[in-house]
Backbone bond lengths (Angstrom), bond angles and torsions (degrees), N, CA, C in turn:
res aa  C-N    CA-C-N  psi(-1)  N-CA   C-N-CA  omega(-1)  CA-C   N-CA-C  phi
1 X - - - 1.446 - - 1.528 107.32 -
2 X 1.361 116.74 140.37 1.455 120.20 -174.72 1.520 110.64 -74.64
3 X 1.288 115.34 160.82 1.479 122.87 -178.04 1.526 110.45 -64.22
4 X 1.300 117.14 -42.78 1.474 121.14 -178.95 1.516 110.95 -63.91
5 X 1.316 116.28 -42.87 1.451 120.50 -179.45 1.523 110.99 -63.77
6 X 1.320 115.57 -39.74 1.474 119.35 179.42 1.524 110.66 -65.70
7 X 1.313 118.70 -36.81 1.481 121.89 178.14 1.523 111.18 -66.53
8 X 1.305 116.11 -42.30 1.479 120.14 -179.72 1.524 110.06 -62.54
9 X 1.297 117.59 -43.52 1.465 121.08 179.85 1.520 109.84 -63.77
10 X 1.315 117.17 -39.68 1.459 121.64 -179.15 1.530 110.40 -64.60
11 X 1.322 117.75 -44.99 1.467 121.12 -179.67 1.527 110.69 -67.09
12 X 1.294 117.87 -41.16 1.470 120.62 179.88 1.514 110.05 -64.13
13 X 1.286 117.77 -36.08 1.456 122.13 -179.80 1.524 109.89 -67.05
14 X 1.308 118.35 -36.88 1.472 122.41 -178.79 1.533 111.22 -63.59
15 X 1.269 119.69 -39.36 1.458 122.88 -177.69 1.513 112.36 -77.51
16 X 1.258 119.07 -28.80 1.455 123.06 -175.25 1.526 112.07 -85.04
17 X 1.277 119.80 -29.93 1.460 123.58 -171.17 1.530 111.68 -79.66
18 X 1.338 118.93 149.99 1.468 122.04 173.98 1.535 108.86 -64.98
19 X 1.334 117.18 167.38 1.452 124.36 -172.09 1.522 113.06 -60.24
20 X 1.321 120.15 -44.22 1.461 123.18 179.88 1.523 110.63 -62.93
21 X 1.279 111.81 -42.26 1.450 116.01 178.51 1.516 110.63 -72.15
22 X 1.363 113.91 -27.65 1.448 117.09 179.26 1.520 111.37 -62.91
23 X 1.327 117.33 -40.34 1.462 121.20 -179.57 1.523 109.39 -62.02
24 X 1.328 113.65 -44.80 1.466 117.27 178.04 1.523 110.39 -64.32
25 X 1.302 113.64 -39.37 1.453 118.92 -178.60 1.524 109.93 -68.01
26 X 1.363 116.99 -36.80 1.456 120.97 178.49 1.534 108.80 -63.50
27 X 1.344 114.80 -45.06 1.472 117.79 177.93 1.533 110.12 -62.23
28 X 1.298 114.09 -42.93 1.454 118.54 178.53 1.527 109.89 -64.53
29 X 1.346 115.23 -38.52 1.458 120.01 179.38 1.522 110.15 -66.69
30 X 1.363 115.03 -40.41 1.468 118.82 178.39 1.536 109.69 -62.25
31 X 1.326 117.09 -42.64 1.461 120.67 178.39 1.529 109.82 -64.33
32 X 1.349 113.42 -41.91 1.466 117.65 179.10 1.519 110.08 -65.11
33 X 1.363 116.30 -38.70 1.453 121.18 178.93 1.533 110.31 -65.55
34 X 1.343 116.21 -40.76 1.462 120.24 177.16 1.528 109.77 -62.35
35 X 1.332 114.84 -41.65 1.471 118.72 177.24 1.524 111.23 -63.19
36 X 1.359 114.46 -40.54 1.457 118.99 179.21 1.525 110.61 -64.67
37 X 1.370 115.77 -41.91 1.464 119.10 178.30 1.543 110.25 -60.84
38 X 1.331 115.09 -41.89 1.481 119.06 179.08 1.522 110.21 -64.46
39 X 1.335 116.42 -40.47 1.463 119.93 177.21 1.533 110.85 -61.53
40 X 1.360 115.58 -43.33 1.461 120.58 179.55 1.530 109.63 -63.66
41 X 1.372 116.96 -43.23 1.458 120.38 179.19 1.536 110.61 -60.77
42 X 1.333 116.18 -43.33 1.465 120.21 178.69 1.527 111.21 -64.94
43 X 1.351 115.87 -38.76 1.466 119.51 178.57 1.529 111.00 -65.33
44 X 1.352 116.59 -41.81 1.460 120.82 178.81 1.533 109.20 -62.72
45 X 1.357 115.55 -42.62 1.472 119.95 178.48 1.522 109.89 -62.02
46 X 1.317 116.71 -44.21 1.463 120.86 -178.56 1.532 110.73 -65.35
47 X 1.358 115.86 -38.23 1.469 119.80 178.07 1.529 109.49 -64.47
48 X 1.329 116.52 -39.40 1.465 120.37 177.31 1.524 111.02 -61.85
49 X 1.344 115.43 -43.98 1.466 119.53 178.58 1.527 110.88 -62.41
50 X 1.333 116.02 -43.18 1.462 120.26 179.42 1.521 111.34 -65.28
51 X 1.351 116.88 -38.68 1.470 120.27 177.50 1.522 109.99 -62.05
52 X 1.355 115.53 -43.49 1.463 119.77 178.14 1.525 110.52 -61.73
53 X 1.318 116.41 -41.91 1.469 120.49 -179.72 1.533 111.02 -65.66
54 X 1.350 116.36 -40.03 1.465 120.50 177.83 1.526 109.48 -62.48
55 X 1.352 116.66 -42.00 1.463 120.47 178.57 1.534 110.34 -62.77
56 X 1.338 116.73 -42.34 1.469 120.43 178.13 1.535 110.64 -62.14
57 X 1.341 116.38 -42.66 1.465 120.30 179.59 1.525 111.46 -65.06
58 X 1.345 116.55 -38.42 1.466 119.69 177.37 1.532 110.53 -63.81
59 X 1.350 116.44 -41.96 1.469 120.04 178.07 1.533 110.90 -63.64
60 X 1.333 115.95 -43.40 1.468 120.70 178.96 1.528 110.57 -63.47
61 X 1.333 116.68 -39.87 1.453 122.12 178.35 1.533 110.35 -62.97
62 X 1.338 116.82 -42.24 1.458 120.91 179.01 1.532 110.11 -64.76
63 X 1.351 115.78 -42.94 1.468 119.59 178.83 1.529 110.58 -62.13
64 X 1.352 117.23 -43.54 1.459 120.76 178.73 1.532 111.73 -64.51
65 X 1.307 117.16 -37.12 1.466 120.59 178.21 1.529 109.65 -63.75
66 X 1.354 116.54 -41.67 1.470 120.25 176.96 1.521 110.14 -62.29
67 X 1.347 116.24 -44.64 1.467 120.94 -179.55 1.528 109.91 -61.90
68 X 1.332 117.34 -42.64 1.464 120.98 -179.92 1.531 110.26 -63.31
69 X 1.340 116.49 -41.87 1.464 120.36 178.36 1.524 109.97 -62.50
70 X 1.346 115.50 -45.33 1.463 120.59 179.17 1.522 110.40 -62.42
71 X 1.335 116.68 -41.01 1.470 120.60 -179.90 1.526 110.32 -63.69
72 X 1.339 116.78 -40.66 1.469 119.68 178.33 1.524 110.44 -64.02
73 X 1.336 116.05 -41.13 1.468 119.93 178.32 1.532 110.08 -64.83
74 X 1.368 115.65 -43.22 1.466 119.58 178.87 1.515 111.14 -65.21
75 X 1.337 117.06 -36.11 1.463 120.02 179.17 1.523 109.75 -63.70
76 X 1.346 116.02 -40.11 1.464 119.13 177.68 1.526 109.44 -63.60
77 X 1.330 116.28 -42.97 1.463 120.58 179.24 1.522 110.07 -64.73
78 X 1.313 117.37 -41.10 1.459 121.81 179.18 1.531 110.34 -64.05
79 X 1.321 117.03 -41.12 1.463 120.24 177.52 1.528 110.61 -63.20
80 X 1.334 116.31 -40.24 1.466 119.76 177.85 1.525 110.25 -64.44
81 X 1.345 115.86 -42.27 1.459 120.48 179.39 1.532 110.59 -62.64
82 X 1.334 117.31 -44.51 1.474 120.81 178.41 1.528 110.95 -60.92
83 X 1.324 116.92 -40.39 1.462 120.20 179.03 1.529 110.36 -65.17
84 X 1.346 116.09 -41.63 1.472 119.77 179.12 1.527 110.52 -63.94
85 X 1.330 117.08 -40.57 1.471 121.07 178.79 1.526 110.34 -64.14
86 X 1.325 116.92 -41.77 1.466 120.41 178.99 1.528 110.30 -62.99
87 X 1.353 116.83 -41.97 1.473 120.31 177.71 1.525 110.77 -62.20
88 X 1.326 115.88 -45.11 1.459 120.90 -179.69 1.528 110.84 -62.67
89 X 1.330 116.41 -41.93 1.467 120.73 178.97 1.529 110.72 -61.40
90 X 1.325 117.29 -42.53 1.466 120.88 177.72 1.531 110.60 -62.38
91 X 1.342 115.66 -43.34 1.468 119.59 179.81 1.526 111.00 -62.23
92 X 1.339 116.03 -42.28 1.469 120.18 -179.51 1.525 110.25 -64.15
93 X 1.343 117.06 -43.43 1.465 120.04 179.83 1.528 110.96 -62.80
94 X 1.316 116.27 -41.98 1.467 120.14 179.67 1.518 110.07 -64.15
95 X 1.345 115.53 -46.85 1.463 120.39 179.98 1.519 110.72 -63.35
96 X 1.320 116.52 -41.23 1.461 121.08 -179.69 1.528 110.67 -63.20
97 X 1.319 116.84 -42.35 1.469 120.43 179.76 1.524 110.20 -64.52
98 X 1.341 116.85 -40.90 1.464 119.67 179.33 1.529 110.57 -65.46
99 X 1.355 115.66 -45.25 1.464 120.09 -179.80 1.523 110.39 -61.81
100 X 1.327 116.19 -42.23 1.467 120.86 179.73 1.525 110.51 -60.86
101 X 1.326 116.08 -44.71 1.464 120.00 -179.69 1.524 110.42 -63.42
102 X 1.339 116.61 -40.42 1.466 120.24 179.80 1.529 110.49 -65.46
103 X 1.339 116.46 -44.80 1.466 120.46 -179.88 1.525 110.20 -63.09
104 X 1.331 117.21 -43.25 1.466 120.31 179.08 1.527 111.35 -62.42
105 X 1.317 116.74 -37.59 1.462 119.56 178.99 1.528 110.43 -65.43
106 X 1.350 115.90 -44.03 1.471 119.81 179.78 1.526 110.35 -64.23
107 X 1.339 116.58 -46.01 1.470 120.70 -179.80 1.525 110.33 -62.98
108 X 1.310 117.48 -41.40 1.468 120.76 178.67 1.522 111.42 -60.52
109 X 1.336 115.70 -43.25 1.471 119.90 178.83 1.520 110.49 -63.22
110 X 1.346 116.21 -44.46 1.461 120.16 -179.98 1.528 111.30 -64.47
111 X 1.339 117.05 -39.62 1.469 120.08 178.91 1.531 111.33 -64.25
112 X 1.327 116.18 -40.14 1.472 119.20 177.95 1.523 110.35 -62.56
113 X 1.337 116.24 -43.74 1.469 119.81 -180.00 1.527 110.19 -63.01
114 X 1.345 116.89 -43.16 1.465 120.39 179.68 1.525 110.88 -65.02
115 X 1.326 116.94 -38.91 1.466 120.33 179.30 1.525 110.26 -63.35
116 X 1.328 116.65 -41.37 1.467 119.95 178.36 1.523 110.79 -63.89
117 X 1.352 116.13 -43.25 1.462 119.61 179.49 1.528 111.09 -63.79
118 X 1.333 115.78 -42.99 1.465 120.09 -179.85 1.521 110.73 -63.12
119 X 1.318 116.80 -45.21 1.467 120.32 179.25 1.530 111.26 -62.63
120 X 1.345 115.73 -40.34 1.474 119.17 179.14 1.517 110.06 -64.75
121 X 1.343 116.38 -41.53 1.472 119.94 179.68 1.518 110.57 -65.42
122 X 1.320 116.89 -41.94 1.474 120.11 178.75 1.523 111.04 -63.85
123 X 1.333 116.55 -41.60 1.465 119.64 178.92 1.527 110.79 -63.61
124 X 1.327 116.33 -43.87 1.468 120.69 -179.87 1.517 110.06 -63.76
125 X 1.317 116.72 -41.43 1.457 121.90 180.00 1.527 110.38 -65.13
126 X 1.321 116.34 -40.98 1.469 120.34 -179.62 1.524 110.61 -66.73
127 X 1.320 118.14 -35.74 1.459 120.85 179.95 1.525 111.73 -70.51
128 X 1.347 116.88 -34.34 1.464 119.90 -177.05 1.507 112.48 -82.79
129 X 1.287 119.06 -21.06 1.468 121.67 -178.90 1.503 111.14 -87.80
130 X 1.300 114.44 144.04 1.458 117.72 172.16 1.518 107.21 -85.06
131 X 1.278 118.26 152.03 1.456 119.48 -178.27 1.530 110.64 -60.78
132 X 1.301 115.67 142.32 1.470 121.22 -179.67 1.519 109.16 -64.80
133 X 1.321 115.71 137.81 1.471 117.32 -179.77 1.524 110.02 -67.37
134 X 1.261 115.33 139.74 1.459 119.07 177.23 1.521 107.70 -82.74
135 X 1.309 116.34 135.18 1.459 118.68 -179.00 1.524 109.70 -65.52
136 X 1.304 115.59 148.42 1.472 118.05 178.99 1.524 109.19 -65.53
137 X 1.286 117.53 147.80 1.457 119.57 -179.92 1.532 110.24 -64.93
138 X 1.314 114.04 142.07 1.462 120.04 179.86 1.521 107.92 -78.71
139 X 1.305 113.94 132.30 1.466 118.26 177.32 1.522 108.13 -118.17
140 X 1.274 114.56 142.14 1.456 119.94 -179.35 1.526 109.26 -114.01
141 X 1.309 115.25 145.81 1.470 121.44 179.38 1.521 108.93 -97.46
142 X 1.304 115.06 146.97 1.467 119.58 175.01 1.524 110.11 -96.44
143 X 1.301 116.86 11.83 1.450 121.80 -178.19 1.536 109.18 -90.41
144 X 1.322 116.10 77.06 1.466 122.53 175.77 1.513 107.48 -149.93
145 X 1.321 118.37 155.64 1.471 119.41 179.72 1.519 110.73 -60.04
146 X 1.323 115.77 136.44 1.466 120.14 -178.96 1.523 111.33 -86.42
147 X 1.279 117.05 -12.05 1.460 121.76 177.44 1.539 106.94 -96.23
148 X 1.337 117.17 143.84 1.457 120.11 177.85 1.516 111.76 177.18
149 X 1.308 115.62 -161.23 1.471 121.51 -179.60 1.529 108.53 -130.30
150 X 1.317 114.60 169.87 1.472 118.63 175.13 1.539 108.30 -102.01
151 X 1.330 114.42 153.49 1.462 119.87 -178.48 1.534 107.61 -140.81
152 X 1.364 115.08 134.37 1.474 120.17 177.06 1.522 108.21 -98.18
153 X 1.320 116.50 126.49 1.465 122.15 -176.67 1.522 109.72 -66.05
154 X 1.330 116.20 132.29 1.471 123.84 -179.81 1.539 109.07 -104.74
155 X 1.305 115.48 166.47 1.461 120.19 176.77 1.528 109.22 -61.81
156 X 1.322 117.02 133.18 1.466 122.17 179.61 1.514 113.87 88.00
157 X 1.343 118.41 -5.12 1.472 121.42 179.97 1.518 110.71 -74.41
158 X 1.323 114.49 144.22 1.466 122.95 166.93 1.521 105.92 -126.79
159 X 1.319 116.47 167.17 1.465 118.19 -179.93 1.528 110.78 -62.30
160 X 1.352 117.41 -35.48 1.472 120.81 178.58 1.523 110.22 -63.12
161 X 1.320 116.55 -44.71 1.471 120.02 -179.62 1.520 111.03 -64.92
162 X 1.333 115.88 -40.21 1.475 119.99 179.59 1.528 109.46 -63.84
163 X 1.330 117.53 -40.85 1.470 121.26 178.93 1.527 109.80 -61.83
164 X 1.315 118.25 -43.71 1.475 121.25 179.19 1.518 111.32 -64.74
165 X 1.369 115.86 -43.48 1.475 119.71 -178.05 1.529 110.96 -61.82
166 X 1.335 115.49 -41.10 1.475 119.41 -171.99 1.524 113.10 -95.67
167 X 1.326 117.46 -10.26 1.465 120.65 -179.06 1.519 112.96 76.66
168 X 1.349 117.22 14.58 1.475 120.89 179.39 1.522 109.30 -92.17
169 X 1.336 115.46 166.70 1.461 120.47 177.17 1.530 108.31 -89.04
170 X 1.349 115.87 140.01 1.467 121.62 -178.81 1.526 112.13 -58.79
171 X 1.351 120.32 -46.02 1.471 119.47 179.65 1.526 112.28 -63.15
172 X 1.342 116.73 -32.53 1.468 118.59 178.89 1.536 110.43 -66.07
173 X 1.332 116.26 -41.46 1.484 119.75 179.35 1.526 109.51 -63.55
174 X 1.358 117.69 -44.05 1.473 121.93 -179.78 1.527 110.29 -62.55
175 X 1.349 117.84 -46.30 1.464 120.89 -178.63 1.520 111.94 -67.78
176 X 1.322 117.55 -41.98 1.468 120.75 -177.07 1.526 111.53 -66.23
177 X 1.311 117.53 -33.34 1.470 121.36 -176.32 1.532 112.77 -102.71
178 X 1.390 115.52 2.26 1.461 121.54 178.40 1.532 110.88 51.61
179 X 1.322 118.17 52.01 1.467 124.63 -178.38 1.527 108.38 -88.10
180 X 1.352 116.44 116.41 1.473 120.46 -178.42 1.526 111.56 -83.03
181 X 1.337 117.82 -30.43 1.480 120.62 178.85 1.519 107.53 -125.41
182 X 1.341 117.17 99.62 1.470 120.57 -176.10 1.533 113.49 -62.75
183 X 1.332 117.52 -16.61 1.480 118.63 -179.74 1.527 111.85 -82.11
184 X 1.318 116.65 -7.17 1.462 119.03 -176.49 1.516 111.22 -117.87
185 X 1.319 115.66 93.86 1.456 121.26 170.15 1.520 106.34 -119.60
186 X 1.295 116.37 143.70 1.463 121.22 -174.60 1.523 111.15 -102.63
187 X 1.345 114.71 139.52 1.460 119.73 175.88 1.524 107.63 -60.70
188 X 1.342 116.68 133.03 1.451 121.69 -179.99 1.528 112.75 93.17
189 X 1.319 117.08 -11.52 1.464 121.67 179.70 1.538 109.01 -70.48
190 X 1.308 118.56 137.31 1.464 122.07 178.63 1.529 109.20 -98.82
191 X 1.329 115.46 126.83 1.476 122.50 -178.98 1.523 109.63 -114.34
192 X 1.341 115.08 148.71 1.466 120.39 171.59 1.525 106.59 -91.00
193 X 1.335 116.04 126.08 1.458 122.22 -179.24 1.531 107.66 -105.89
194 X 1.369 118.01 103.00 1.480 120.27 -178.39 1.528 110.81 -68.68
195 X 1.317 115.85 129.87 1.465 121.54 176.24 1.521 112.69 66.88
196 X 1.289 118.84 8.11 1.472 120.20 -178.70 1.507 112.91 -83.25
197 X 1.286 115.96 168.45 1.473 119.97 -179.95 1.503 111.02 -118.88
């Protein structure tokens, strides 16, 4: 019920009531008036709080509007910066491709010149050198004992060591196994040891 309506009812009640009831009604009216004053005081306080809140919201709105304006300006600047970076990147790629092509051309020319010099040097060297003598063909003798044992080459073995271990003669081992390079025996290789034990 509104404040005005409550006051009107209170005043109308005062005039209509007998005197004894009027005193009670006056006291009741005074209490009601005190309550109304307290309600008005609370409403004024609440209006003050709301006014303060509205002022705070207006300030916040102004700050946000400034931020939005600044953001739009920064976005324009950022777009300009991105465009400048894209232009620079294109320029660098173009320059890099040109530089690469130039370097490749120079290197290609230098390689051709070096190849010609190398070929000329090799030709000159080949003309001045006498042909390398061909080694005489290796011949093997069949003059070795046909009886013997087999031996598997171990790590660290040489033909000399194998001959000592087995009591066979080194030339017999070479001839029986047709070994062209006595310095090259392979670990795990099986050899026939003529007359060995």
